[in-house]
C-alpha positions in Angstrom: 20.0 19.7 33.1 16.7 21.5 33.1 13.8 20.1 31.0 11.5 22.6 29.3 8.1 21.2 28.4 6.4 23.7 26.2 2.6 23.8 25.4 0.5 25.9 23.1 -2.0 27.7 25.4 -5.0 29.8 24.5 -7.4 27.9 26.7 -9.9 29.5 29.0 -9.4 26.4 31.2 -5.6 26.8 31.5 -5.8 26.6 35.3 -7.1 23.0 35.0 -4.3 21.9 32.6 -1.7 23.6 34.8 -3.2 21.9 37.9 -2.8 18.5 36.2 0.8 19.2 35.4 1.6 20.5 38.8 -0.2 17.6 40.5 1.7 15.1 38.3 5.0 16.7 39.2 4.2 16.8 42.9 3.2 13.1 42.9 6.7 12.3 41.5 8.5 14.6 44.1 9.7 16.9 41.3 10.0 20.7 41.6 8.2 22.3 38.7 8.1 25.9 37.6 5.7 27.5 35.1 5.6 30.7 33.0 3.6 31.8 29.9 5.0 33.8 27.0 3.4 34.5 23.6 0.6 31.8 23.8 3.2 29.3 25.0 3.2 27.9 28.5 6.4 26.3 29.8 6.9 23.8 32.5 10.5 23.6 33.8 11.7 20.5 35.5 15.2 20.7 36.9 17.2 17.4 37.2 18.9 18.5 40.4 21.2 15.6 40.5 22.6 16.3 37.0 22.9 20.0 37.8 24.7 19.3 41.0 27.2 17.0 39.3 27.8 19.5 36.6 28.4 22.2 39.2 31.1 20.0 40.7 32.7 19.6 37.3 32.9 23.3 36.6 33.4 24.8 40.1 36.3 23.5 42.3 35.5 25.6 45.4 33.8 24.1 48.5 30.1 24.5 48.8 27.5 23.6 46.3 24.2 25.6 46.4 22.4 22.9 44.6 23.1 20.2 47.2 20.6 21.6 49.6 17.8 20.9 47.1 18.9 17.4 46.2 17.1 14.3 47.6 19.3 11.3 47.2 16.3 9.0 47.4 14.9 10.4 44.1 16.1 9.3 40.7 15.4 12.7 39.0 16.0 11.5 35.4 13.7 8.5 35.8 11.0 10.6 37.4 11.1 13.2 34.7 10.7 10.5 32.2 7.7 9.2 34.2 6.3 12.7 34.3 6.3 12.8 30.5 4.5 9.4 30.4 2.0 10.4 33.0 1.3 13.7 31.3 0.4 11.8 28.1 -2.2 9.8 30.1 -3.5 12.6 32.4 -3.8 15.5 30.0 -7.1 15.7 28.1 -6.7 16.1 24.3 -7.4 19.8 23.9 -7.6 22.1 20.9 -6.3 25.1 22.9 -3.8 23.5 25.3 -1.5 20.9 23.9 2.1 19.8 24.1 4.5 21.3 21.6 8.0 20.1 22.4 10.6 19.2 25.0 13.8 21.3 25.1 16.7 20.1 27.3 18.6 23.1 28.7 22.2 22.1 29.5 23.7 25.2 31.2 27.3 26.2 30.3 30.1 27.0 32.7 29.1 30.7 33.0 25.8 29.6 34.5 27.5 27.7 37.4 30.0 30.4 38.0 27.2 32.8 38.5 25.8 30.5 41.2 29.1 30.5 43.0 29.1 34.3 43.7 28.8 34.7 47.5 25.4 36.2 48.3 22.3 35.3 50.2 21.0 31.8 49.7 19.7 31.3 46.2 16.4 29.6 45.6 15.7 26.9 43.1 13.2 29.3 41.4 16.1 31.8 41.0 18.3 29.1 39.5 15.7 28.2 36.9 15.0 31.8 36.2 18.7 32.3 35.6 18.6 29.4 33.1 15.6 30.7 31.1 17.5 32.7 28.4 19.6 29.6 27.7 16.6 27.7 26.4 14.6 30.6 25.1 16.7 33.6 24.1 13.7 35.8 23.8 12.9 35.3 27.5 14.6 37.6 30.0 15.8 36.6 33.4 13.2 38.9 35.1 10.4 36.5 34.0 8.2 35.5 36.9 8.1 31.8 37.6 5.2 30.0 39.4 6.1 26.9 41.4 4.0 23.8 41.9 2.5 24.9 45.2 1.5 28.3 43.7 -0.3 26.5 40.8 -2.1 24.1 43.1 -3.0 26.8 45.6 -4.5 29.1 42.9 -6.7 26.3 41.5 -9.9 27.2 43.3 -12.5 26.7 40.5 -13.3 23.0 40.0 -15.9 22.5 37.3 -18.3 19.7 36.5 -16.6 19.0 33.1 -13.1 18.6 34.6 -12.2 14.9 34.2 -8.9 13.3 33.3 -9.1 10.9 30.3 -8.7 8.0 32.7 -11.6 9.0 34.8 -13.7 9.6 31.7 -12.9 6.2 30.4 -13.7 4.4 33.7 -17.1 6.2 34.1 -18.2 5.1 30.6 -16.8 1.5 30.7 -19.6 -0.9 31.6 -17.1 -3.4 33.1 -15.6 -0.7 35.3 -16.4 -0.5 39.0 -17.1 3.2 38.6 -19.4 2.8 35.6 -22.1 5.5 35.7 -20.5 7.3 38.7 -20.8 11.0 37.7 -18.8 12.1 40.7 -15.9 9.6 41.1 -13.7 9.7 44.2 -10.3 11.3 44.2 -11.1 13.9 41.5 -10.5 17.2 43.3 -10.6 19.2 40.0 -14.1 17.9 39.3 -17.0 19.9 40.8 -19.7 17.3 41.8 -22.9 17.2 39.8 -26.2 17.2 41.5 -27.0 13.5 41.2 -30.4 12.2 40.0 -32.1 9.1 41.3 -30.4 5.7 40.5 -32.9 4.8 37.8 -32.9 8.3 36.1 -30.7 7.3 33.2 -32.3 3.9 32.6 -35.7 5.4 32.6 -34.5 8.1 30.1 -33.2 5.3 27.8 -36.5 3.4 28.0 -38.5 6.6 27.2 -36.3 7.2 24.2 -36.7 3.5 23.0 -40.5 3.8 23.3 -40.4 6.7 20.8 -40.8 9.6 23.3 -38.8 12.8 23.3 -37.3 13.8 26.6 -36.0 17.1 27.9 -32.5 16.8 29.3 -30.2 19.2 31.2 -26.9 19.7 29.3 -23.9 22.0 29.7 -25.2 23.9 26.6 -28.7 24.4 28.0 -31.8 22.2 28.1 -32.2 20.1 25.0 -35.0 17.9 23.6 -33.5 14.4 23.0 -35.0 11.9 20.6 -34.1 8.9 18.5 -35.7 10.3 15.4 -35.2 13.9 14.2 -37.9 16.5 14.9 -38.7 19.7 13.0 -36.4 21.6 15.4 -33.5 19.2 15.4 -30.2 21.0 15.1 -27.5 18.4 16.0 -26.9 14.7 15.7 -24.9 13.1 18.6 -23.0 10.0 17.8 -22.8 7.9 21.0 -19.1 7.1 20.5 -16.3 7.3 17.9 -17.1 3.9 16.4 -20.6 5.1 15.7 -19.3 8.3 14.1 -17.1 6.2 11.7 -20.0 3.9 10.9 -22.5 6.5 9.8 -20.4 9.3 8.4 -17.6 9.9 6.0 -15.0 11.2 8.6 -11.2 11.2 8.3 -9.1 10.7 11.4 -8.6 14.5 12.0 -12.3 15.0 12.2 -12.5 12.3 14.8 -9.6 13.6 16.8 -11.0 17.1 17.0 -14.6 16.0 17.7 -13.2 13.9 20.6 -11.2 16.7 22.1 -11.7 18.3 25.5 -13.8 21.1 24.0 -16.2 18.7 22.1 -16.9 21.0 19.1 -19.4 20.2 16.3 -18.8 20.0 12.6 -20.7 19.2 9.4 -20.1 15.7 7.9 -21.5 13.8 4.9 -23.6 10.8 6.0 -22.8 7.6 4.2 -25.2 7.2 1.3 -26.9 4.1 2.7 -27.7 5.9 6.0 -28.5 9.4 4.6 -32.3 9.1 5.0 -31.9 8.6 8.8 -30.4 12.1 9.4 -31.6 15.7 9.0 -29.4 17.2 6.3 -28.9 20.8 5.3 -29.1 22.3 1.8 -25.5 21.2 1.2 -26.4 17.6 2.2 -24.4 17.8 5.4 -25.3 16.8 9.0 -24.3 18.9 12.0 -22.7 16.2 14.2 -20.7 15.8 17.4 -19.9 13.5 20.3 -21.5 13.8 23.7 -20.2 17.0 25.1 -20.8 16.5 28.8 -20.7 13.5 31.2 -24.5 13.0 31.6 -24.9 13.0 27.8 -21.9 10.6 27.4 -23.4 8.3 30.1 -26.7 8.3 28.3 -24.9 7.5 25.1 -23.1 4.6 26.7 -26.4 3.1 27.9 -27.9 3.6 24.5 -25.0 1.6 23.0 -25.9 -1.3 25.2 -29.2 -1.2 23.5 -27.5 -1.2 20.1 -28.5 2.4 19.5 -25.7 4.4 18.0 -26.9 8.0 17.9 -29.6 10.4 19.0 -30.8 13.9 18.1 -30.8 17.3 19.9 -33.6 19.7 19.2 -34.5 23.2 20.5 -37.1 23.3 23.3 -38.7 25.8 25.6 -39.8 23.1 28.0 -38.2 22.7 31.5 -36.2 19.6 32.4 -37.4 17.3 35.2 -33.8 17.2 36.6 -31.0 19.8 36.6 -27.5 18.5 36.9 -26.2 22.0 37.8 -23.5 22.1 35.1 -20.7 24.5 35.4 -20.6 27.1 32.6 -18.8 25.3 29.8 -16.7 26.6 26.9 -18.8 28.1 24.1 -20.1 25.7 21.5 -18.1 25.8 18.4 -18.9 24.6 14.9 -15.7 24.0 13.1 -14.6 23.5 9.5 -11.9 20.9 9.8 -9.2 20.2 7.2 -7.5 16.9 6.8 -4.1 18.4 7.8 -5.5 19.3 11.2 -6.2 23.0 10.6 -9.6 24.0 11.8 -11.6 27.2 11.6 -14.5 28.5 13.8 -17.5 29.1 11.4 -19.4 31.4 13.8 -20.0 34.8 12.3 -20.0 37.7 14.8 -22.6 40.3 13.8 -21.8 43.9 13.1 -18.6 43.5 11.1 -17.6 44.7 7.6 -14.9 43.5 5.4 -12.7 46.3 6.5 -13.2 45.5 10.2 -12.4 41.9 9.5 -9.2 42.9 7.8 -8.3 45.3 10.6 -8.9 42.5 13.2 -6.3 40.3 11.5 -3.6 42.8 10.3 -1.5 45.0 12.6 -1.9 48.6 11.4 1.7 49.3 12.5 2.9 46.5 10.2 3.9 48.3 6.9 4.4 45.0 5.0 2.1 44.2 2.2 -0.5 41.5 2.5 -2.6 39.8 -0.1 -6.2 39.5 1.2 -8.6 37.1 -0.5 -12.2 37.2 0.6 -14.5 34.5 -0.8 -18.1 34.3 0.5 -21.4 32.9 -0.4 -23.0 36.0 1.2 -21.1 39.1 0.0 -19.0 40.5 -2.9 -15.6 38.9 -3.4 -12.4 40.7 -2.8 -8.8 40.2 -4.0 -6.8 43.1 -2.4 -3.3 44.1 -1.7 -3.2 45.8 1.6 -0.5 48.1 2.8 -2.0 50.7 5.1 -4.6 51.3 2.4 -6.1 48.6 0.1 -5.9 48.4 -3.7 -7.8 46.0 -5.9 -5.7 43.2 -7.4 -8.5 41.5 -9.2 -11.8 43.2 -9.7 -14.8 40.8 -9.7 -17.7 41.9 -12.0 -19.7 39.7 -14.4 -23.1 39.0 -15.9 -24.7 36.1 -14.1 -28.0 35.6 -16.0 -27.8 32.0 -17.2 -29.5 32.9 -20.5 -27.2 35.8 -21.3 -24.2 33.7 -20.3 -25.1 31.0 -22.9 -25.8 33.6 -25.5 -22.4 35.2 -24.9 -20.7 31.7 -25.1 -22.3 31.1 -28.5 -21.4 34.6 -29.7 -17.9 35.2 -28.3 -16.0 31.9 -27.9 -14.4 29.8 -30.6 -16.7 26.9 -31.4 -19.1 28.3 -28.8 -22.1 28.0 -31.1 -21.3 24.4 -31.8 -21.0 23.6 -28.1 -24.4 25.1 -27.5 -26.0 23.1 -30.4 -24.4 19.9 -29.0 -25.7 20.8 -25.5 -29.2 21.5 -26.8 -29.2 18.2 -28.7 -28.1 16.1 -25.7 -30.1 18.0 -23.1 -33.0 19.7 -24.8 -35.0 20.4 -21.6 -32.0 22.0 -19.9 -31.3 24.2 -22.9 -34.9 25.1 -23.2 -35.2 26.1 -19.6 -32.2 28.3 -19.8 -33.2 30.0 -23.0 -36.7 30.8 -21.8 -35.4 32.7 -18.8 -36.0 36.5 -18.9 -33.1 38.4 -20.5 -32.8 40.7 -17.5 -29.3 41.8 -16.7 -28.0 40.2 -13.5 -24.6 41.7 -12.7 -22.7 40.2 -9.8 -19.5 41.1 -7.9 -19.4 37.8 -6.0 -17.4 35.1 -7.8 -19.2 32.3 -6.0 -22.5 33.4 -7.6 -21.2 31.8 -10.8 -22.2 28.5 -9.0 -25.8 29.7 -9.2 -25.7 29.9 -13.0 -23.9 26.7 -13.3 -26.5 24.9 -11.1 -29.3 26.4 -13.2 -27.8 25.6 -16.6 -26.7 22.1 -15.6 -30.3 21.3 -14.3 -29.5 20.9 -10.6 -32.7 22.7 -9.4 -35.9 24.2 -10.5 -36.0 26.9 -13.1 -35.5 30.5 -11.8 -34.4 29.0 -8.4 -30.7 29.8 -8.3 -29.0 27.9 -5.5 -25.3 27.5 -5.3 -25.9 24.9 -2.5 -26.8 22.4 -5.3 -23.2 22.5 -6.4 -21.9 21.9 -2.8 -24.4 19.1 -2.3 -23.1 17.1 -5.3 -19.5 18.0 -4.7 -19.6 16.6 -1.2 -20.8 13.2 -2.7 -17.6 12.9 -4.7 -15.3 10.4 -2.9 -12.0 10.9 -4.6 -9.3 13.6 -4.3 -9.1 15.2 -7.7 -11.7 16.6 -10.1 -11.6 17.7 -13.7 -9.9 21.0 -14.6 -12.6 23.6 -14.9 -11.1 26.6 -16.8 -10.7 29.6 -14.4 -8.6 31.7 -16.8 -7.1 35.1 -16.1 -7.0 37.7 -18.9 -4.3 40.3 -19.0 -4.7 43.7 -20.7 -3.0 47.0 -20.1 -1.2 45.8 -17.0 -4.5 44.7 -15.5 -5.9 41.2 -14.9 -9.5 40.0 -15.1 -11.2 36.6 -14.9 -12.9 35.1 -17.9 -16.0 34.2 -16.0 -18.1 32.7 -18.7 -15.3 30.4 -19.7 -16.0 28.6 -16.4 -19.6 27.8 -17.6 -18.2 26.9 -21.1 -15.9 24.4 -19.4 -18.8 22.9 -17.4 -20.9 22.5 -20.6 -18.0 20.7 -22.3 -17.7 18.2 -19.5 -21.5 17.8 -19.3 -21.7 17.0 -23.0 -18.9 14.5 -22.6 -21.1 12.6 -20.1 -19.3 13.4 -16.9 -21.1 12.6 -13.7 -22.6 15.6 -11.9 -20.8 14.8 -8.6 -17.4 14.8 -10.4 -18.2 18.0 -12.3 -19.3 19.9 -9.2 -16.2 18.8 -7.2 -14.2 20.0 -10.2 -15.8 23.5 -9.9 -14.6 23.8 -6.3 -11.3 22.0 -6.8 -10.4 24.2 -9.7 -11.5 27.4 -7.9 -9.1 26.4 -5.1 -6.3 25.8 -7.6 -7.0 29.2 -9.3 -6.8 31.0 -5.9 -3.5 29.2 -5.1 -2.1 30.1 -8.5 -3.0 33.7 -8.0 -1.2 33.6 -4.6 1.8 32.1 -6.2 1.9 34.7 -9.0 1.6 37.5 -6.5 4.5 36.0 -4.5 6.7 35.7 -7.6 5.9 39.0 -9.3 5.2 41.3 -6.3 7.1 39.5 -3.6 4.1 39.4 -1.3 4.4 36.4 0.9 1.8 37.3 3.6 -1.7 36.0 2.7 -5.0 36.5 4.6 -7.9 34.3 3.7 -11.4 35.3 4.8 -15.0 34.4 3.9 -17.5 31.6 4.7 -16.2 29.5 1.7 -13.7 28.4 4.3 -16.5 26.9 6.4 -16.9 24.3 3.6 -14.2 21.8 4.5 -14.2 20.5 1.0 -12.9 23.9 -0.2 -10.7 24.4 2.9 -9.0 21.0 2.2 -8.3 21.8 -1.4 -7.0 25.4 -1.0 -4.7 24.4 1.8 -3.4 21.6 -0.5 -2.7 23.9 -3.4 -1.3 27.0 -1.6 2.5 27.5 -1.9 4.2 26.3 1.3 6.6 29.3 1.4 4.0 31.9 2.4 2.9 33.2 5.8 -0.8 32.2 5.8 -3.3 33.9 8.1 -6.7 32.3 8.6 -9.8 33.7 10.3 -9.8 34.2 14.1 -12.7 32.7 16.0 -16.0 34.5 15.1 -14.3 36.5 12.3 -14.6 34.3 9.3 -17.2 36.5 7.6 -19.7 39.4 8.0 
């Protein structure tokens, strides 16, 4: 029996993870062999006792090539089980290197007969290579395997952020004998920090408590740390997971991903009672993360002892009094995280166009049709069918002047004039503000711009100050899972489809007049947009047999939208989501 442990692997730190696996196998006296194929890394552990006994069952001749590798003092099955247990404790939780599955390979008689052919002595690596196609038919027997010694020998780049979860836990546990020890013993994968004086961290905590801001060396550059936000604050750091749960509305997937080896950042909604304590953006969100290197984590642990649960990072040009000499760390990522575990890098690489984004995700040699949906707060929307060339499925073009929209509703929709009279009676100031706007034409080809008009008409910001963020701000404050059905209605004429844009506003007015809370209404706008997109995908699948869908645009950077659209999309499609840095242009 050969056990195939497979891992997803796109990590720049793969040597560290392979080192942990190889070191774990060696500590248990197990031979391990590694190979990578199509973003999957495999660790093969042969149960030599079981293989040898199976050889005897199938082959009656004298001589067993497997016996020379067998150590009767080792219980291979038990040690392989122990390997799995140790792996779970030793492997950091990573977004880019994680366990997928365990596949037992039970070779058939042909495998053992091939080993019985007289030839030069066969190596254990050759035996495992011969077994590869049995577990993974797409793998050929000429795949190169790397053994344990090779993996350990090639690990020559220890880094300051290489800790096992157990080492990390001990350093930050006040009751541990290694509490505060940045460079613990017996951690060969860890490159030692330059260590400060013994009282450096306690003095830093006292400075913060006294209201000072301090410059601090981090793996992401020198930062200004403070206990109150400054004008240049960009990130809030929660000292631990419990603090994150206390102050922010975070589901378990948020917590798991923020606590991962890569320590990304995300945007969360602060709980209402604590909102005034944090710097929020225009959507009412806080950029937040956990300590992303050991000195920051140790500082956080000391702050927790002082009952301080978070601190702030600000940009600074000042130099730091002490440099820990951090290794270059993985790039900072700000992720949009869905409840189902899917996450998207929100960084926008400069110099792209919509066409270059599409080209980066679709193989030009693939002649199959793709539905491409691009929804952005920045650029014109696109609903395209792409097959070598692109054709428009749904053209986006509408009048976005709030005054003209209301006039069109009164003129063109059944009972529209009555709705406007009712709106004017209930909200005279809002109606007056809208109808005193200039009657200038404001054509738009960005579907998300309809949120600007909705925010103006519904009174979410100052007159003539269109801002779709006012919709997001209120939607994020909605705490349930389902909103009202805002009417995103498709019109069909002469084999073409178009969206009834102003019906969206008409629907909002109806709910507003019915006394619906703003937060519920705004969530409904986003929720119904998600359902509309999913319905269009489903119709395209049904009518045009297009099951490959690419979603692009910074609307996906709003986890409230990402959550809903992933919930509504049909499950029988091949969904492509943006690659890192390629969400928008």
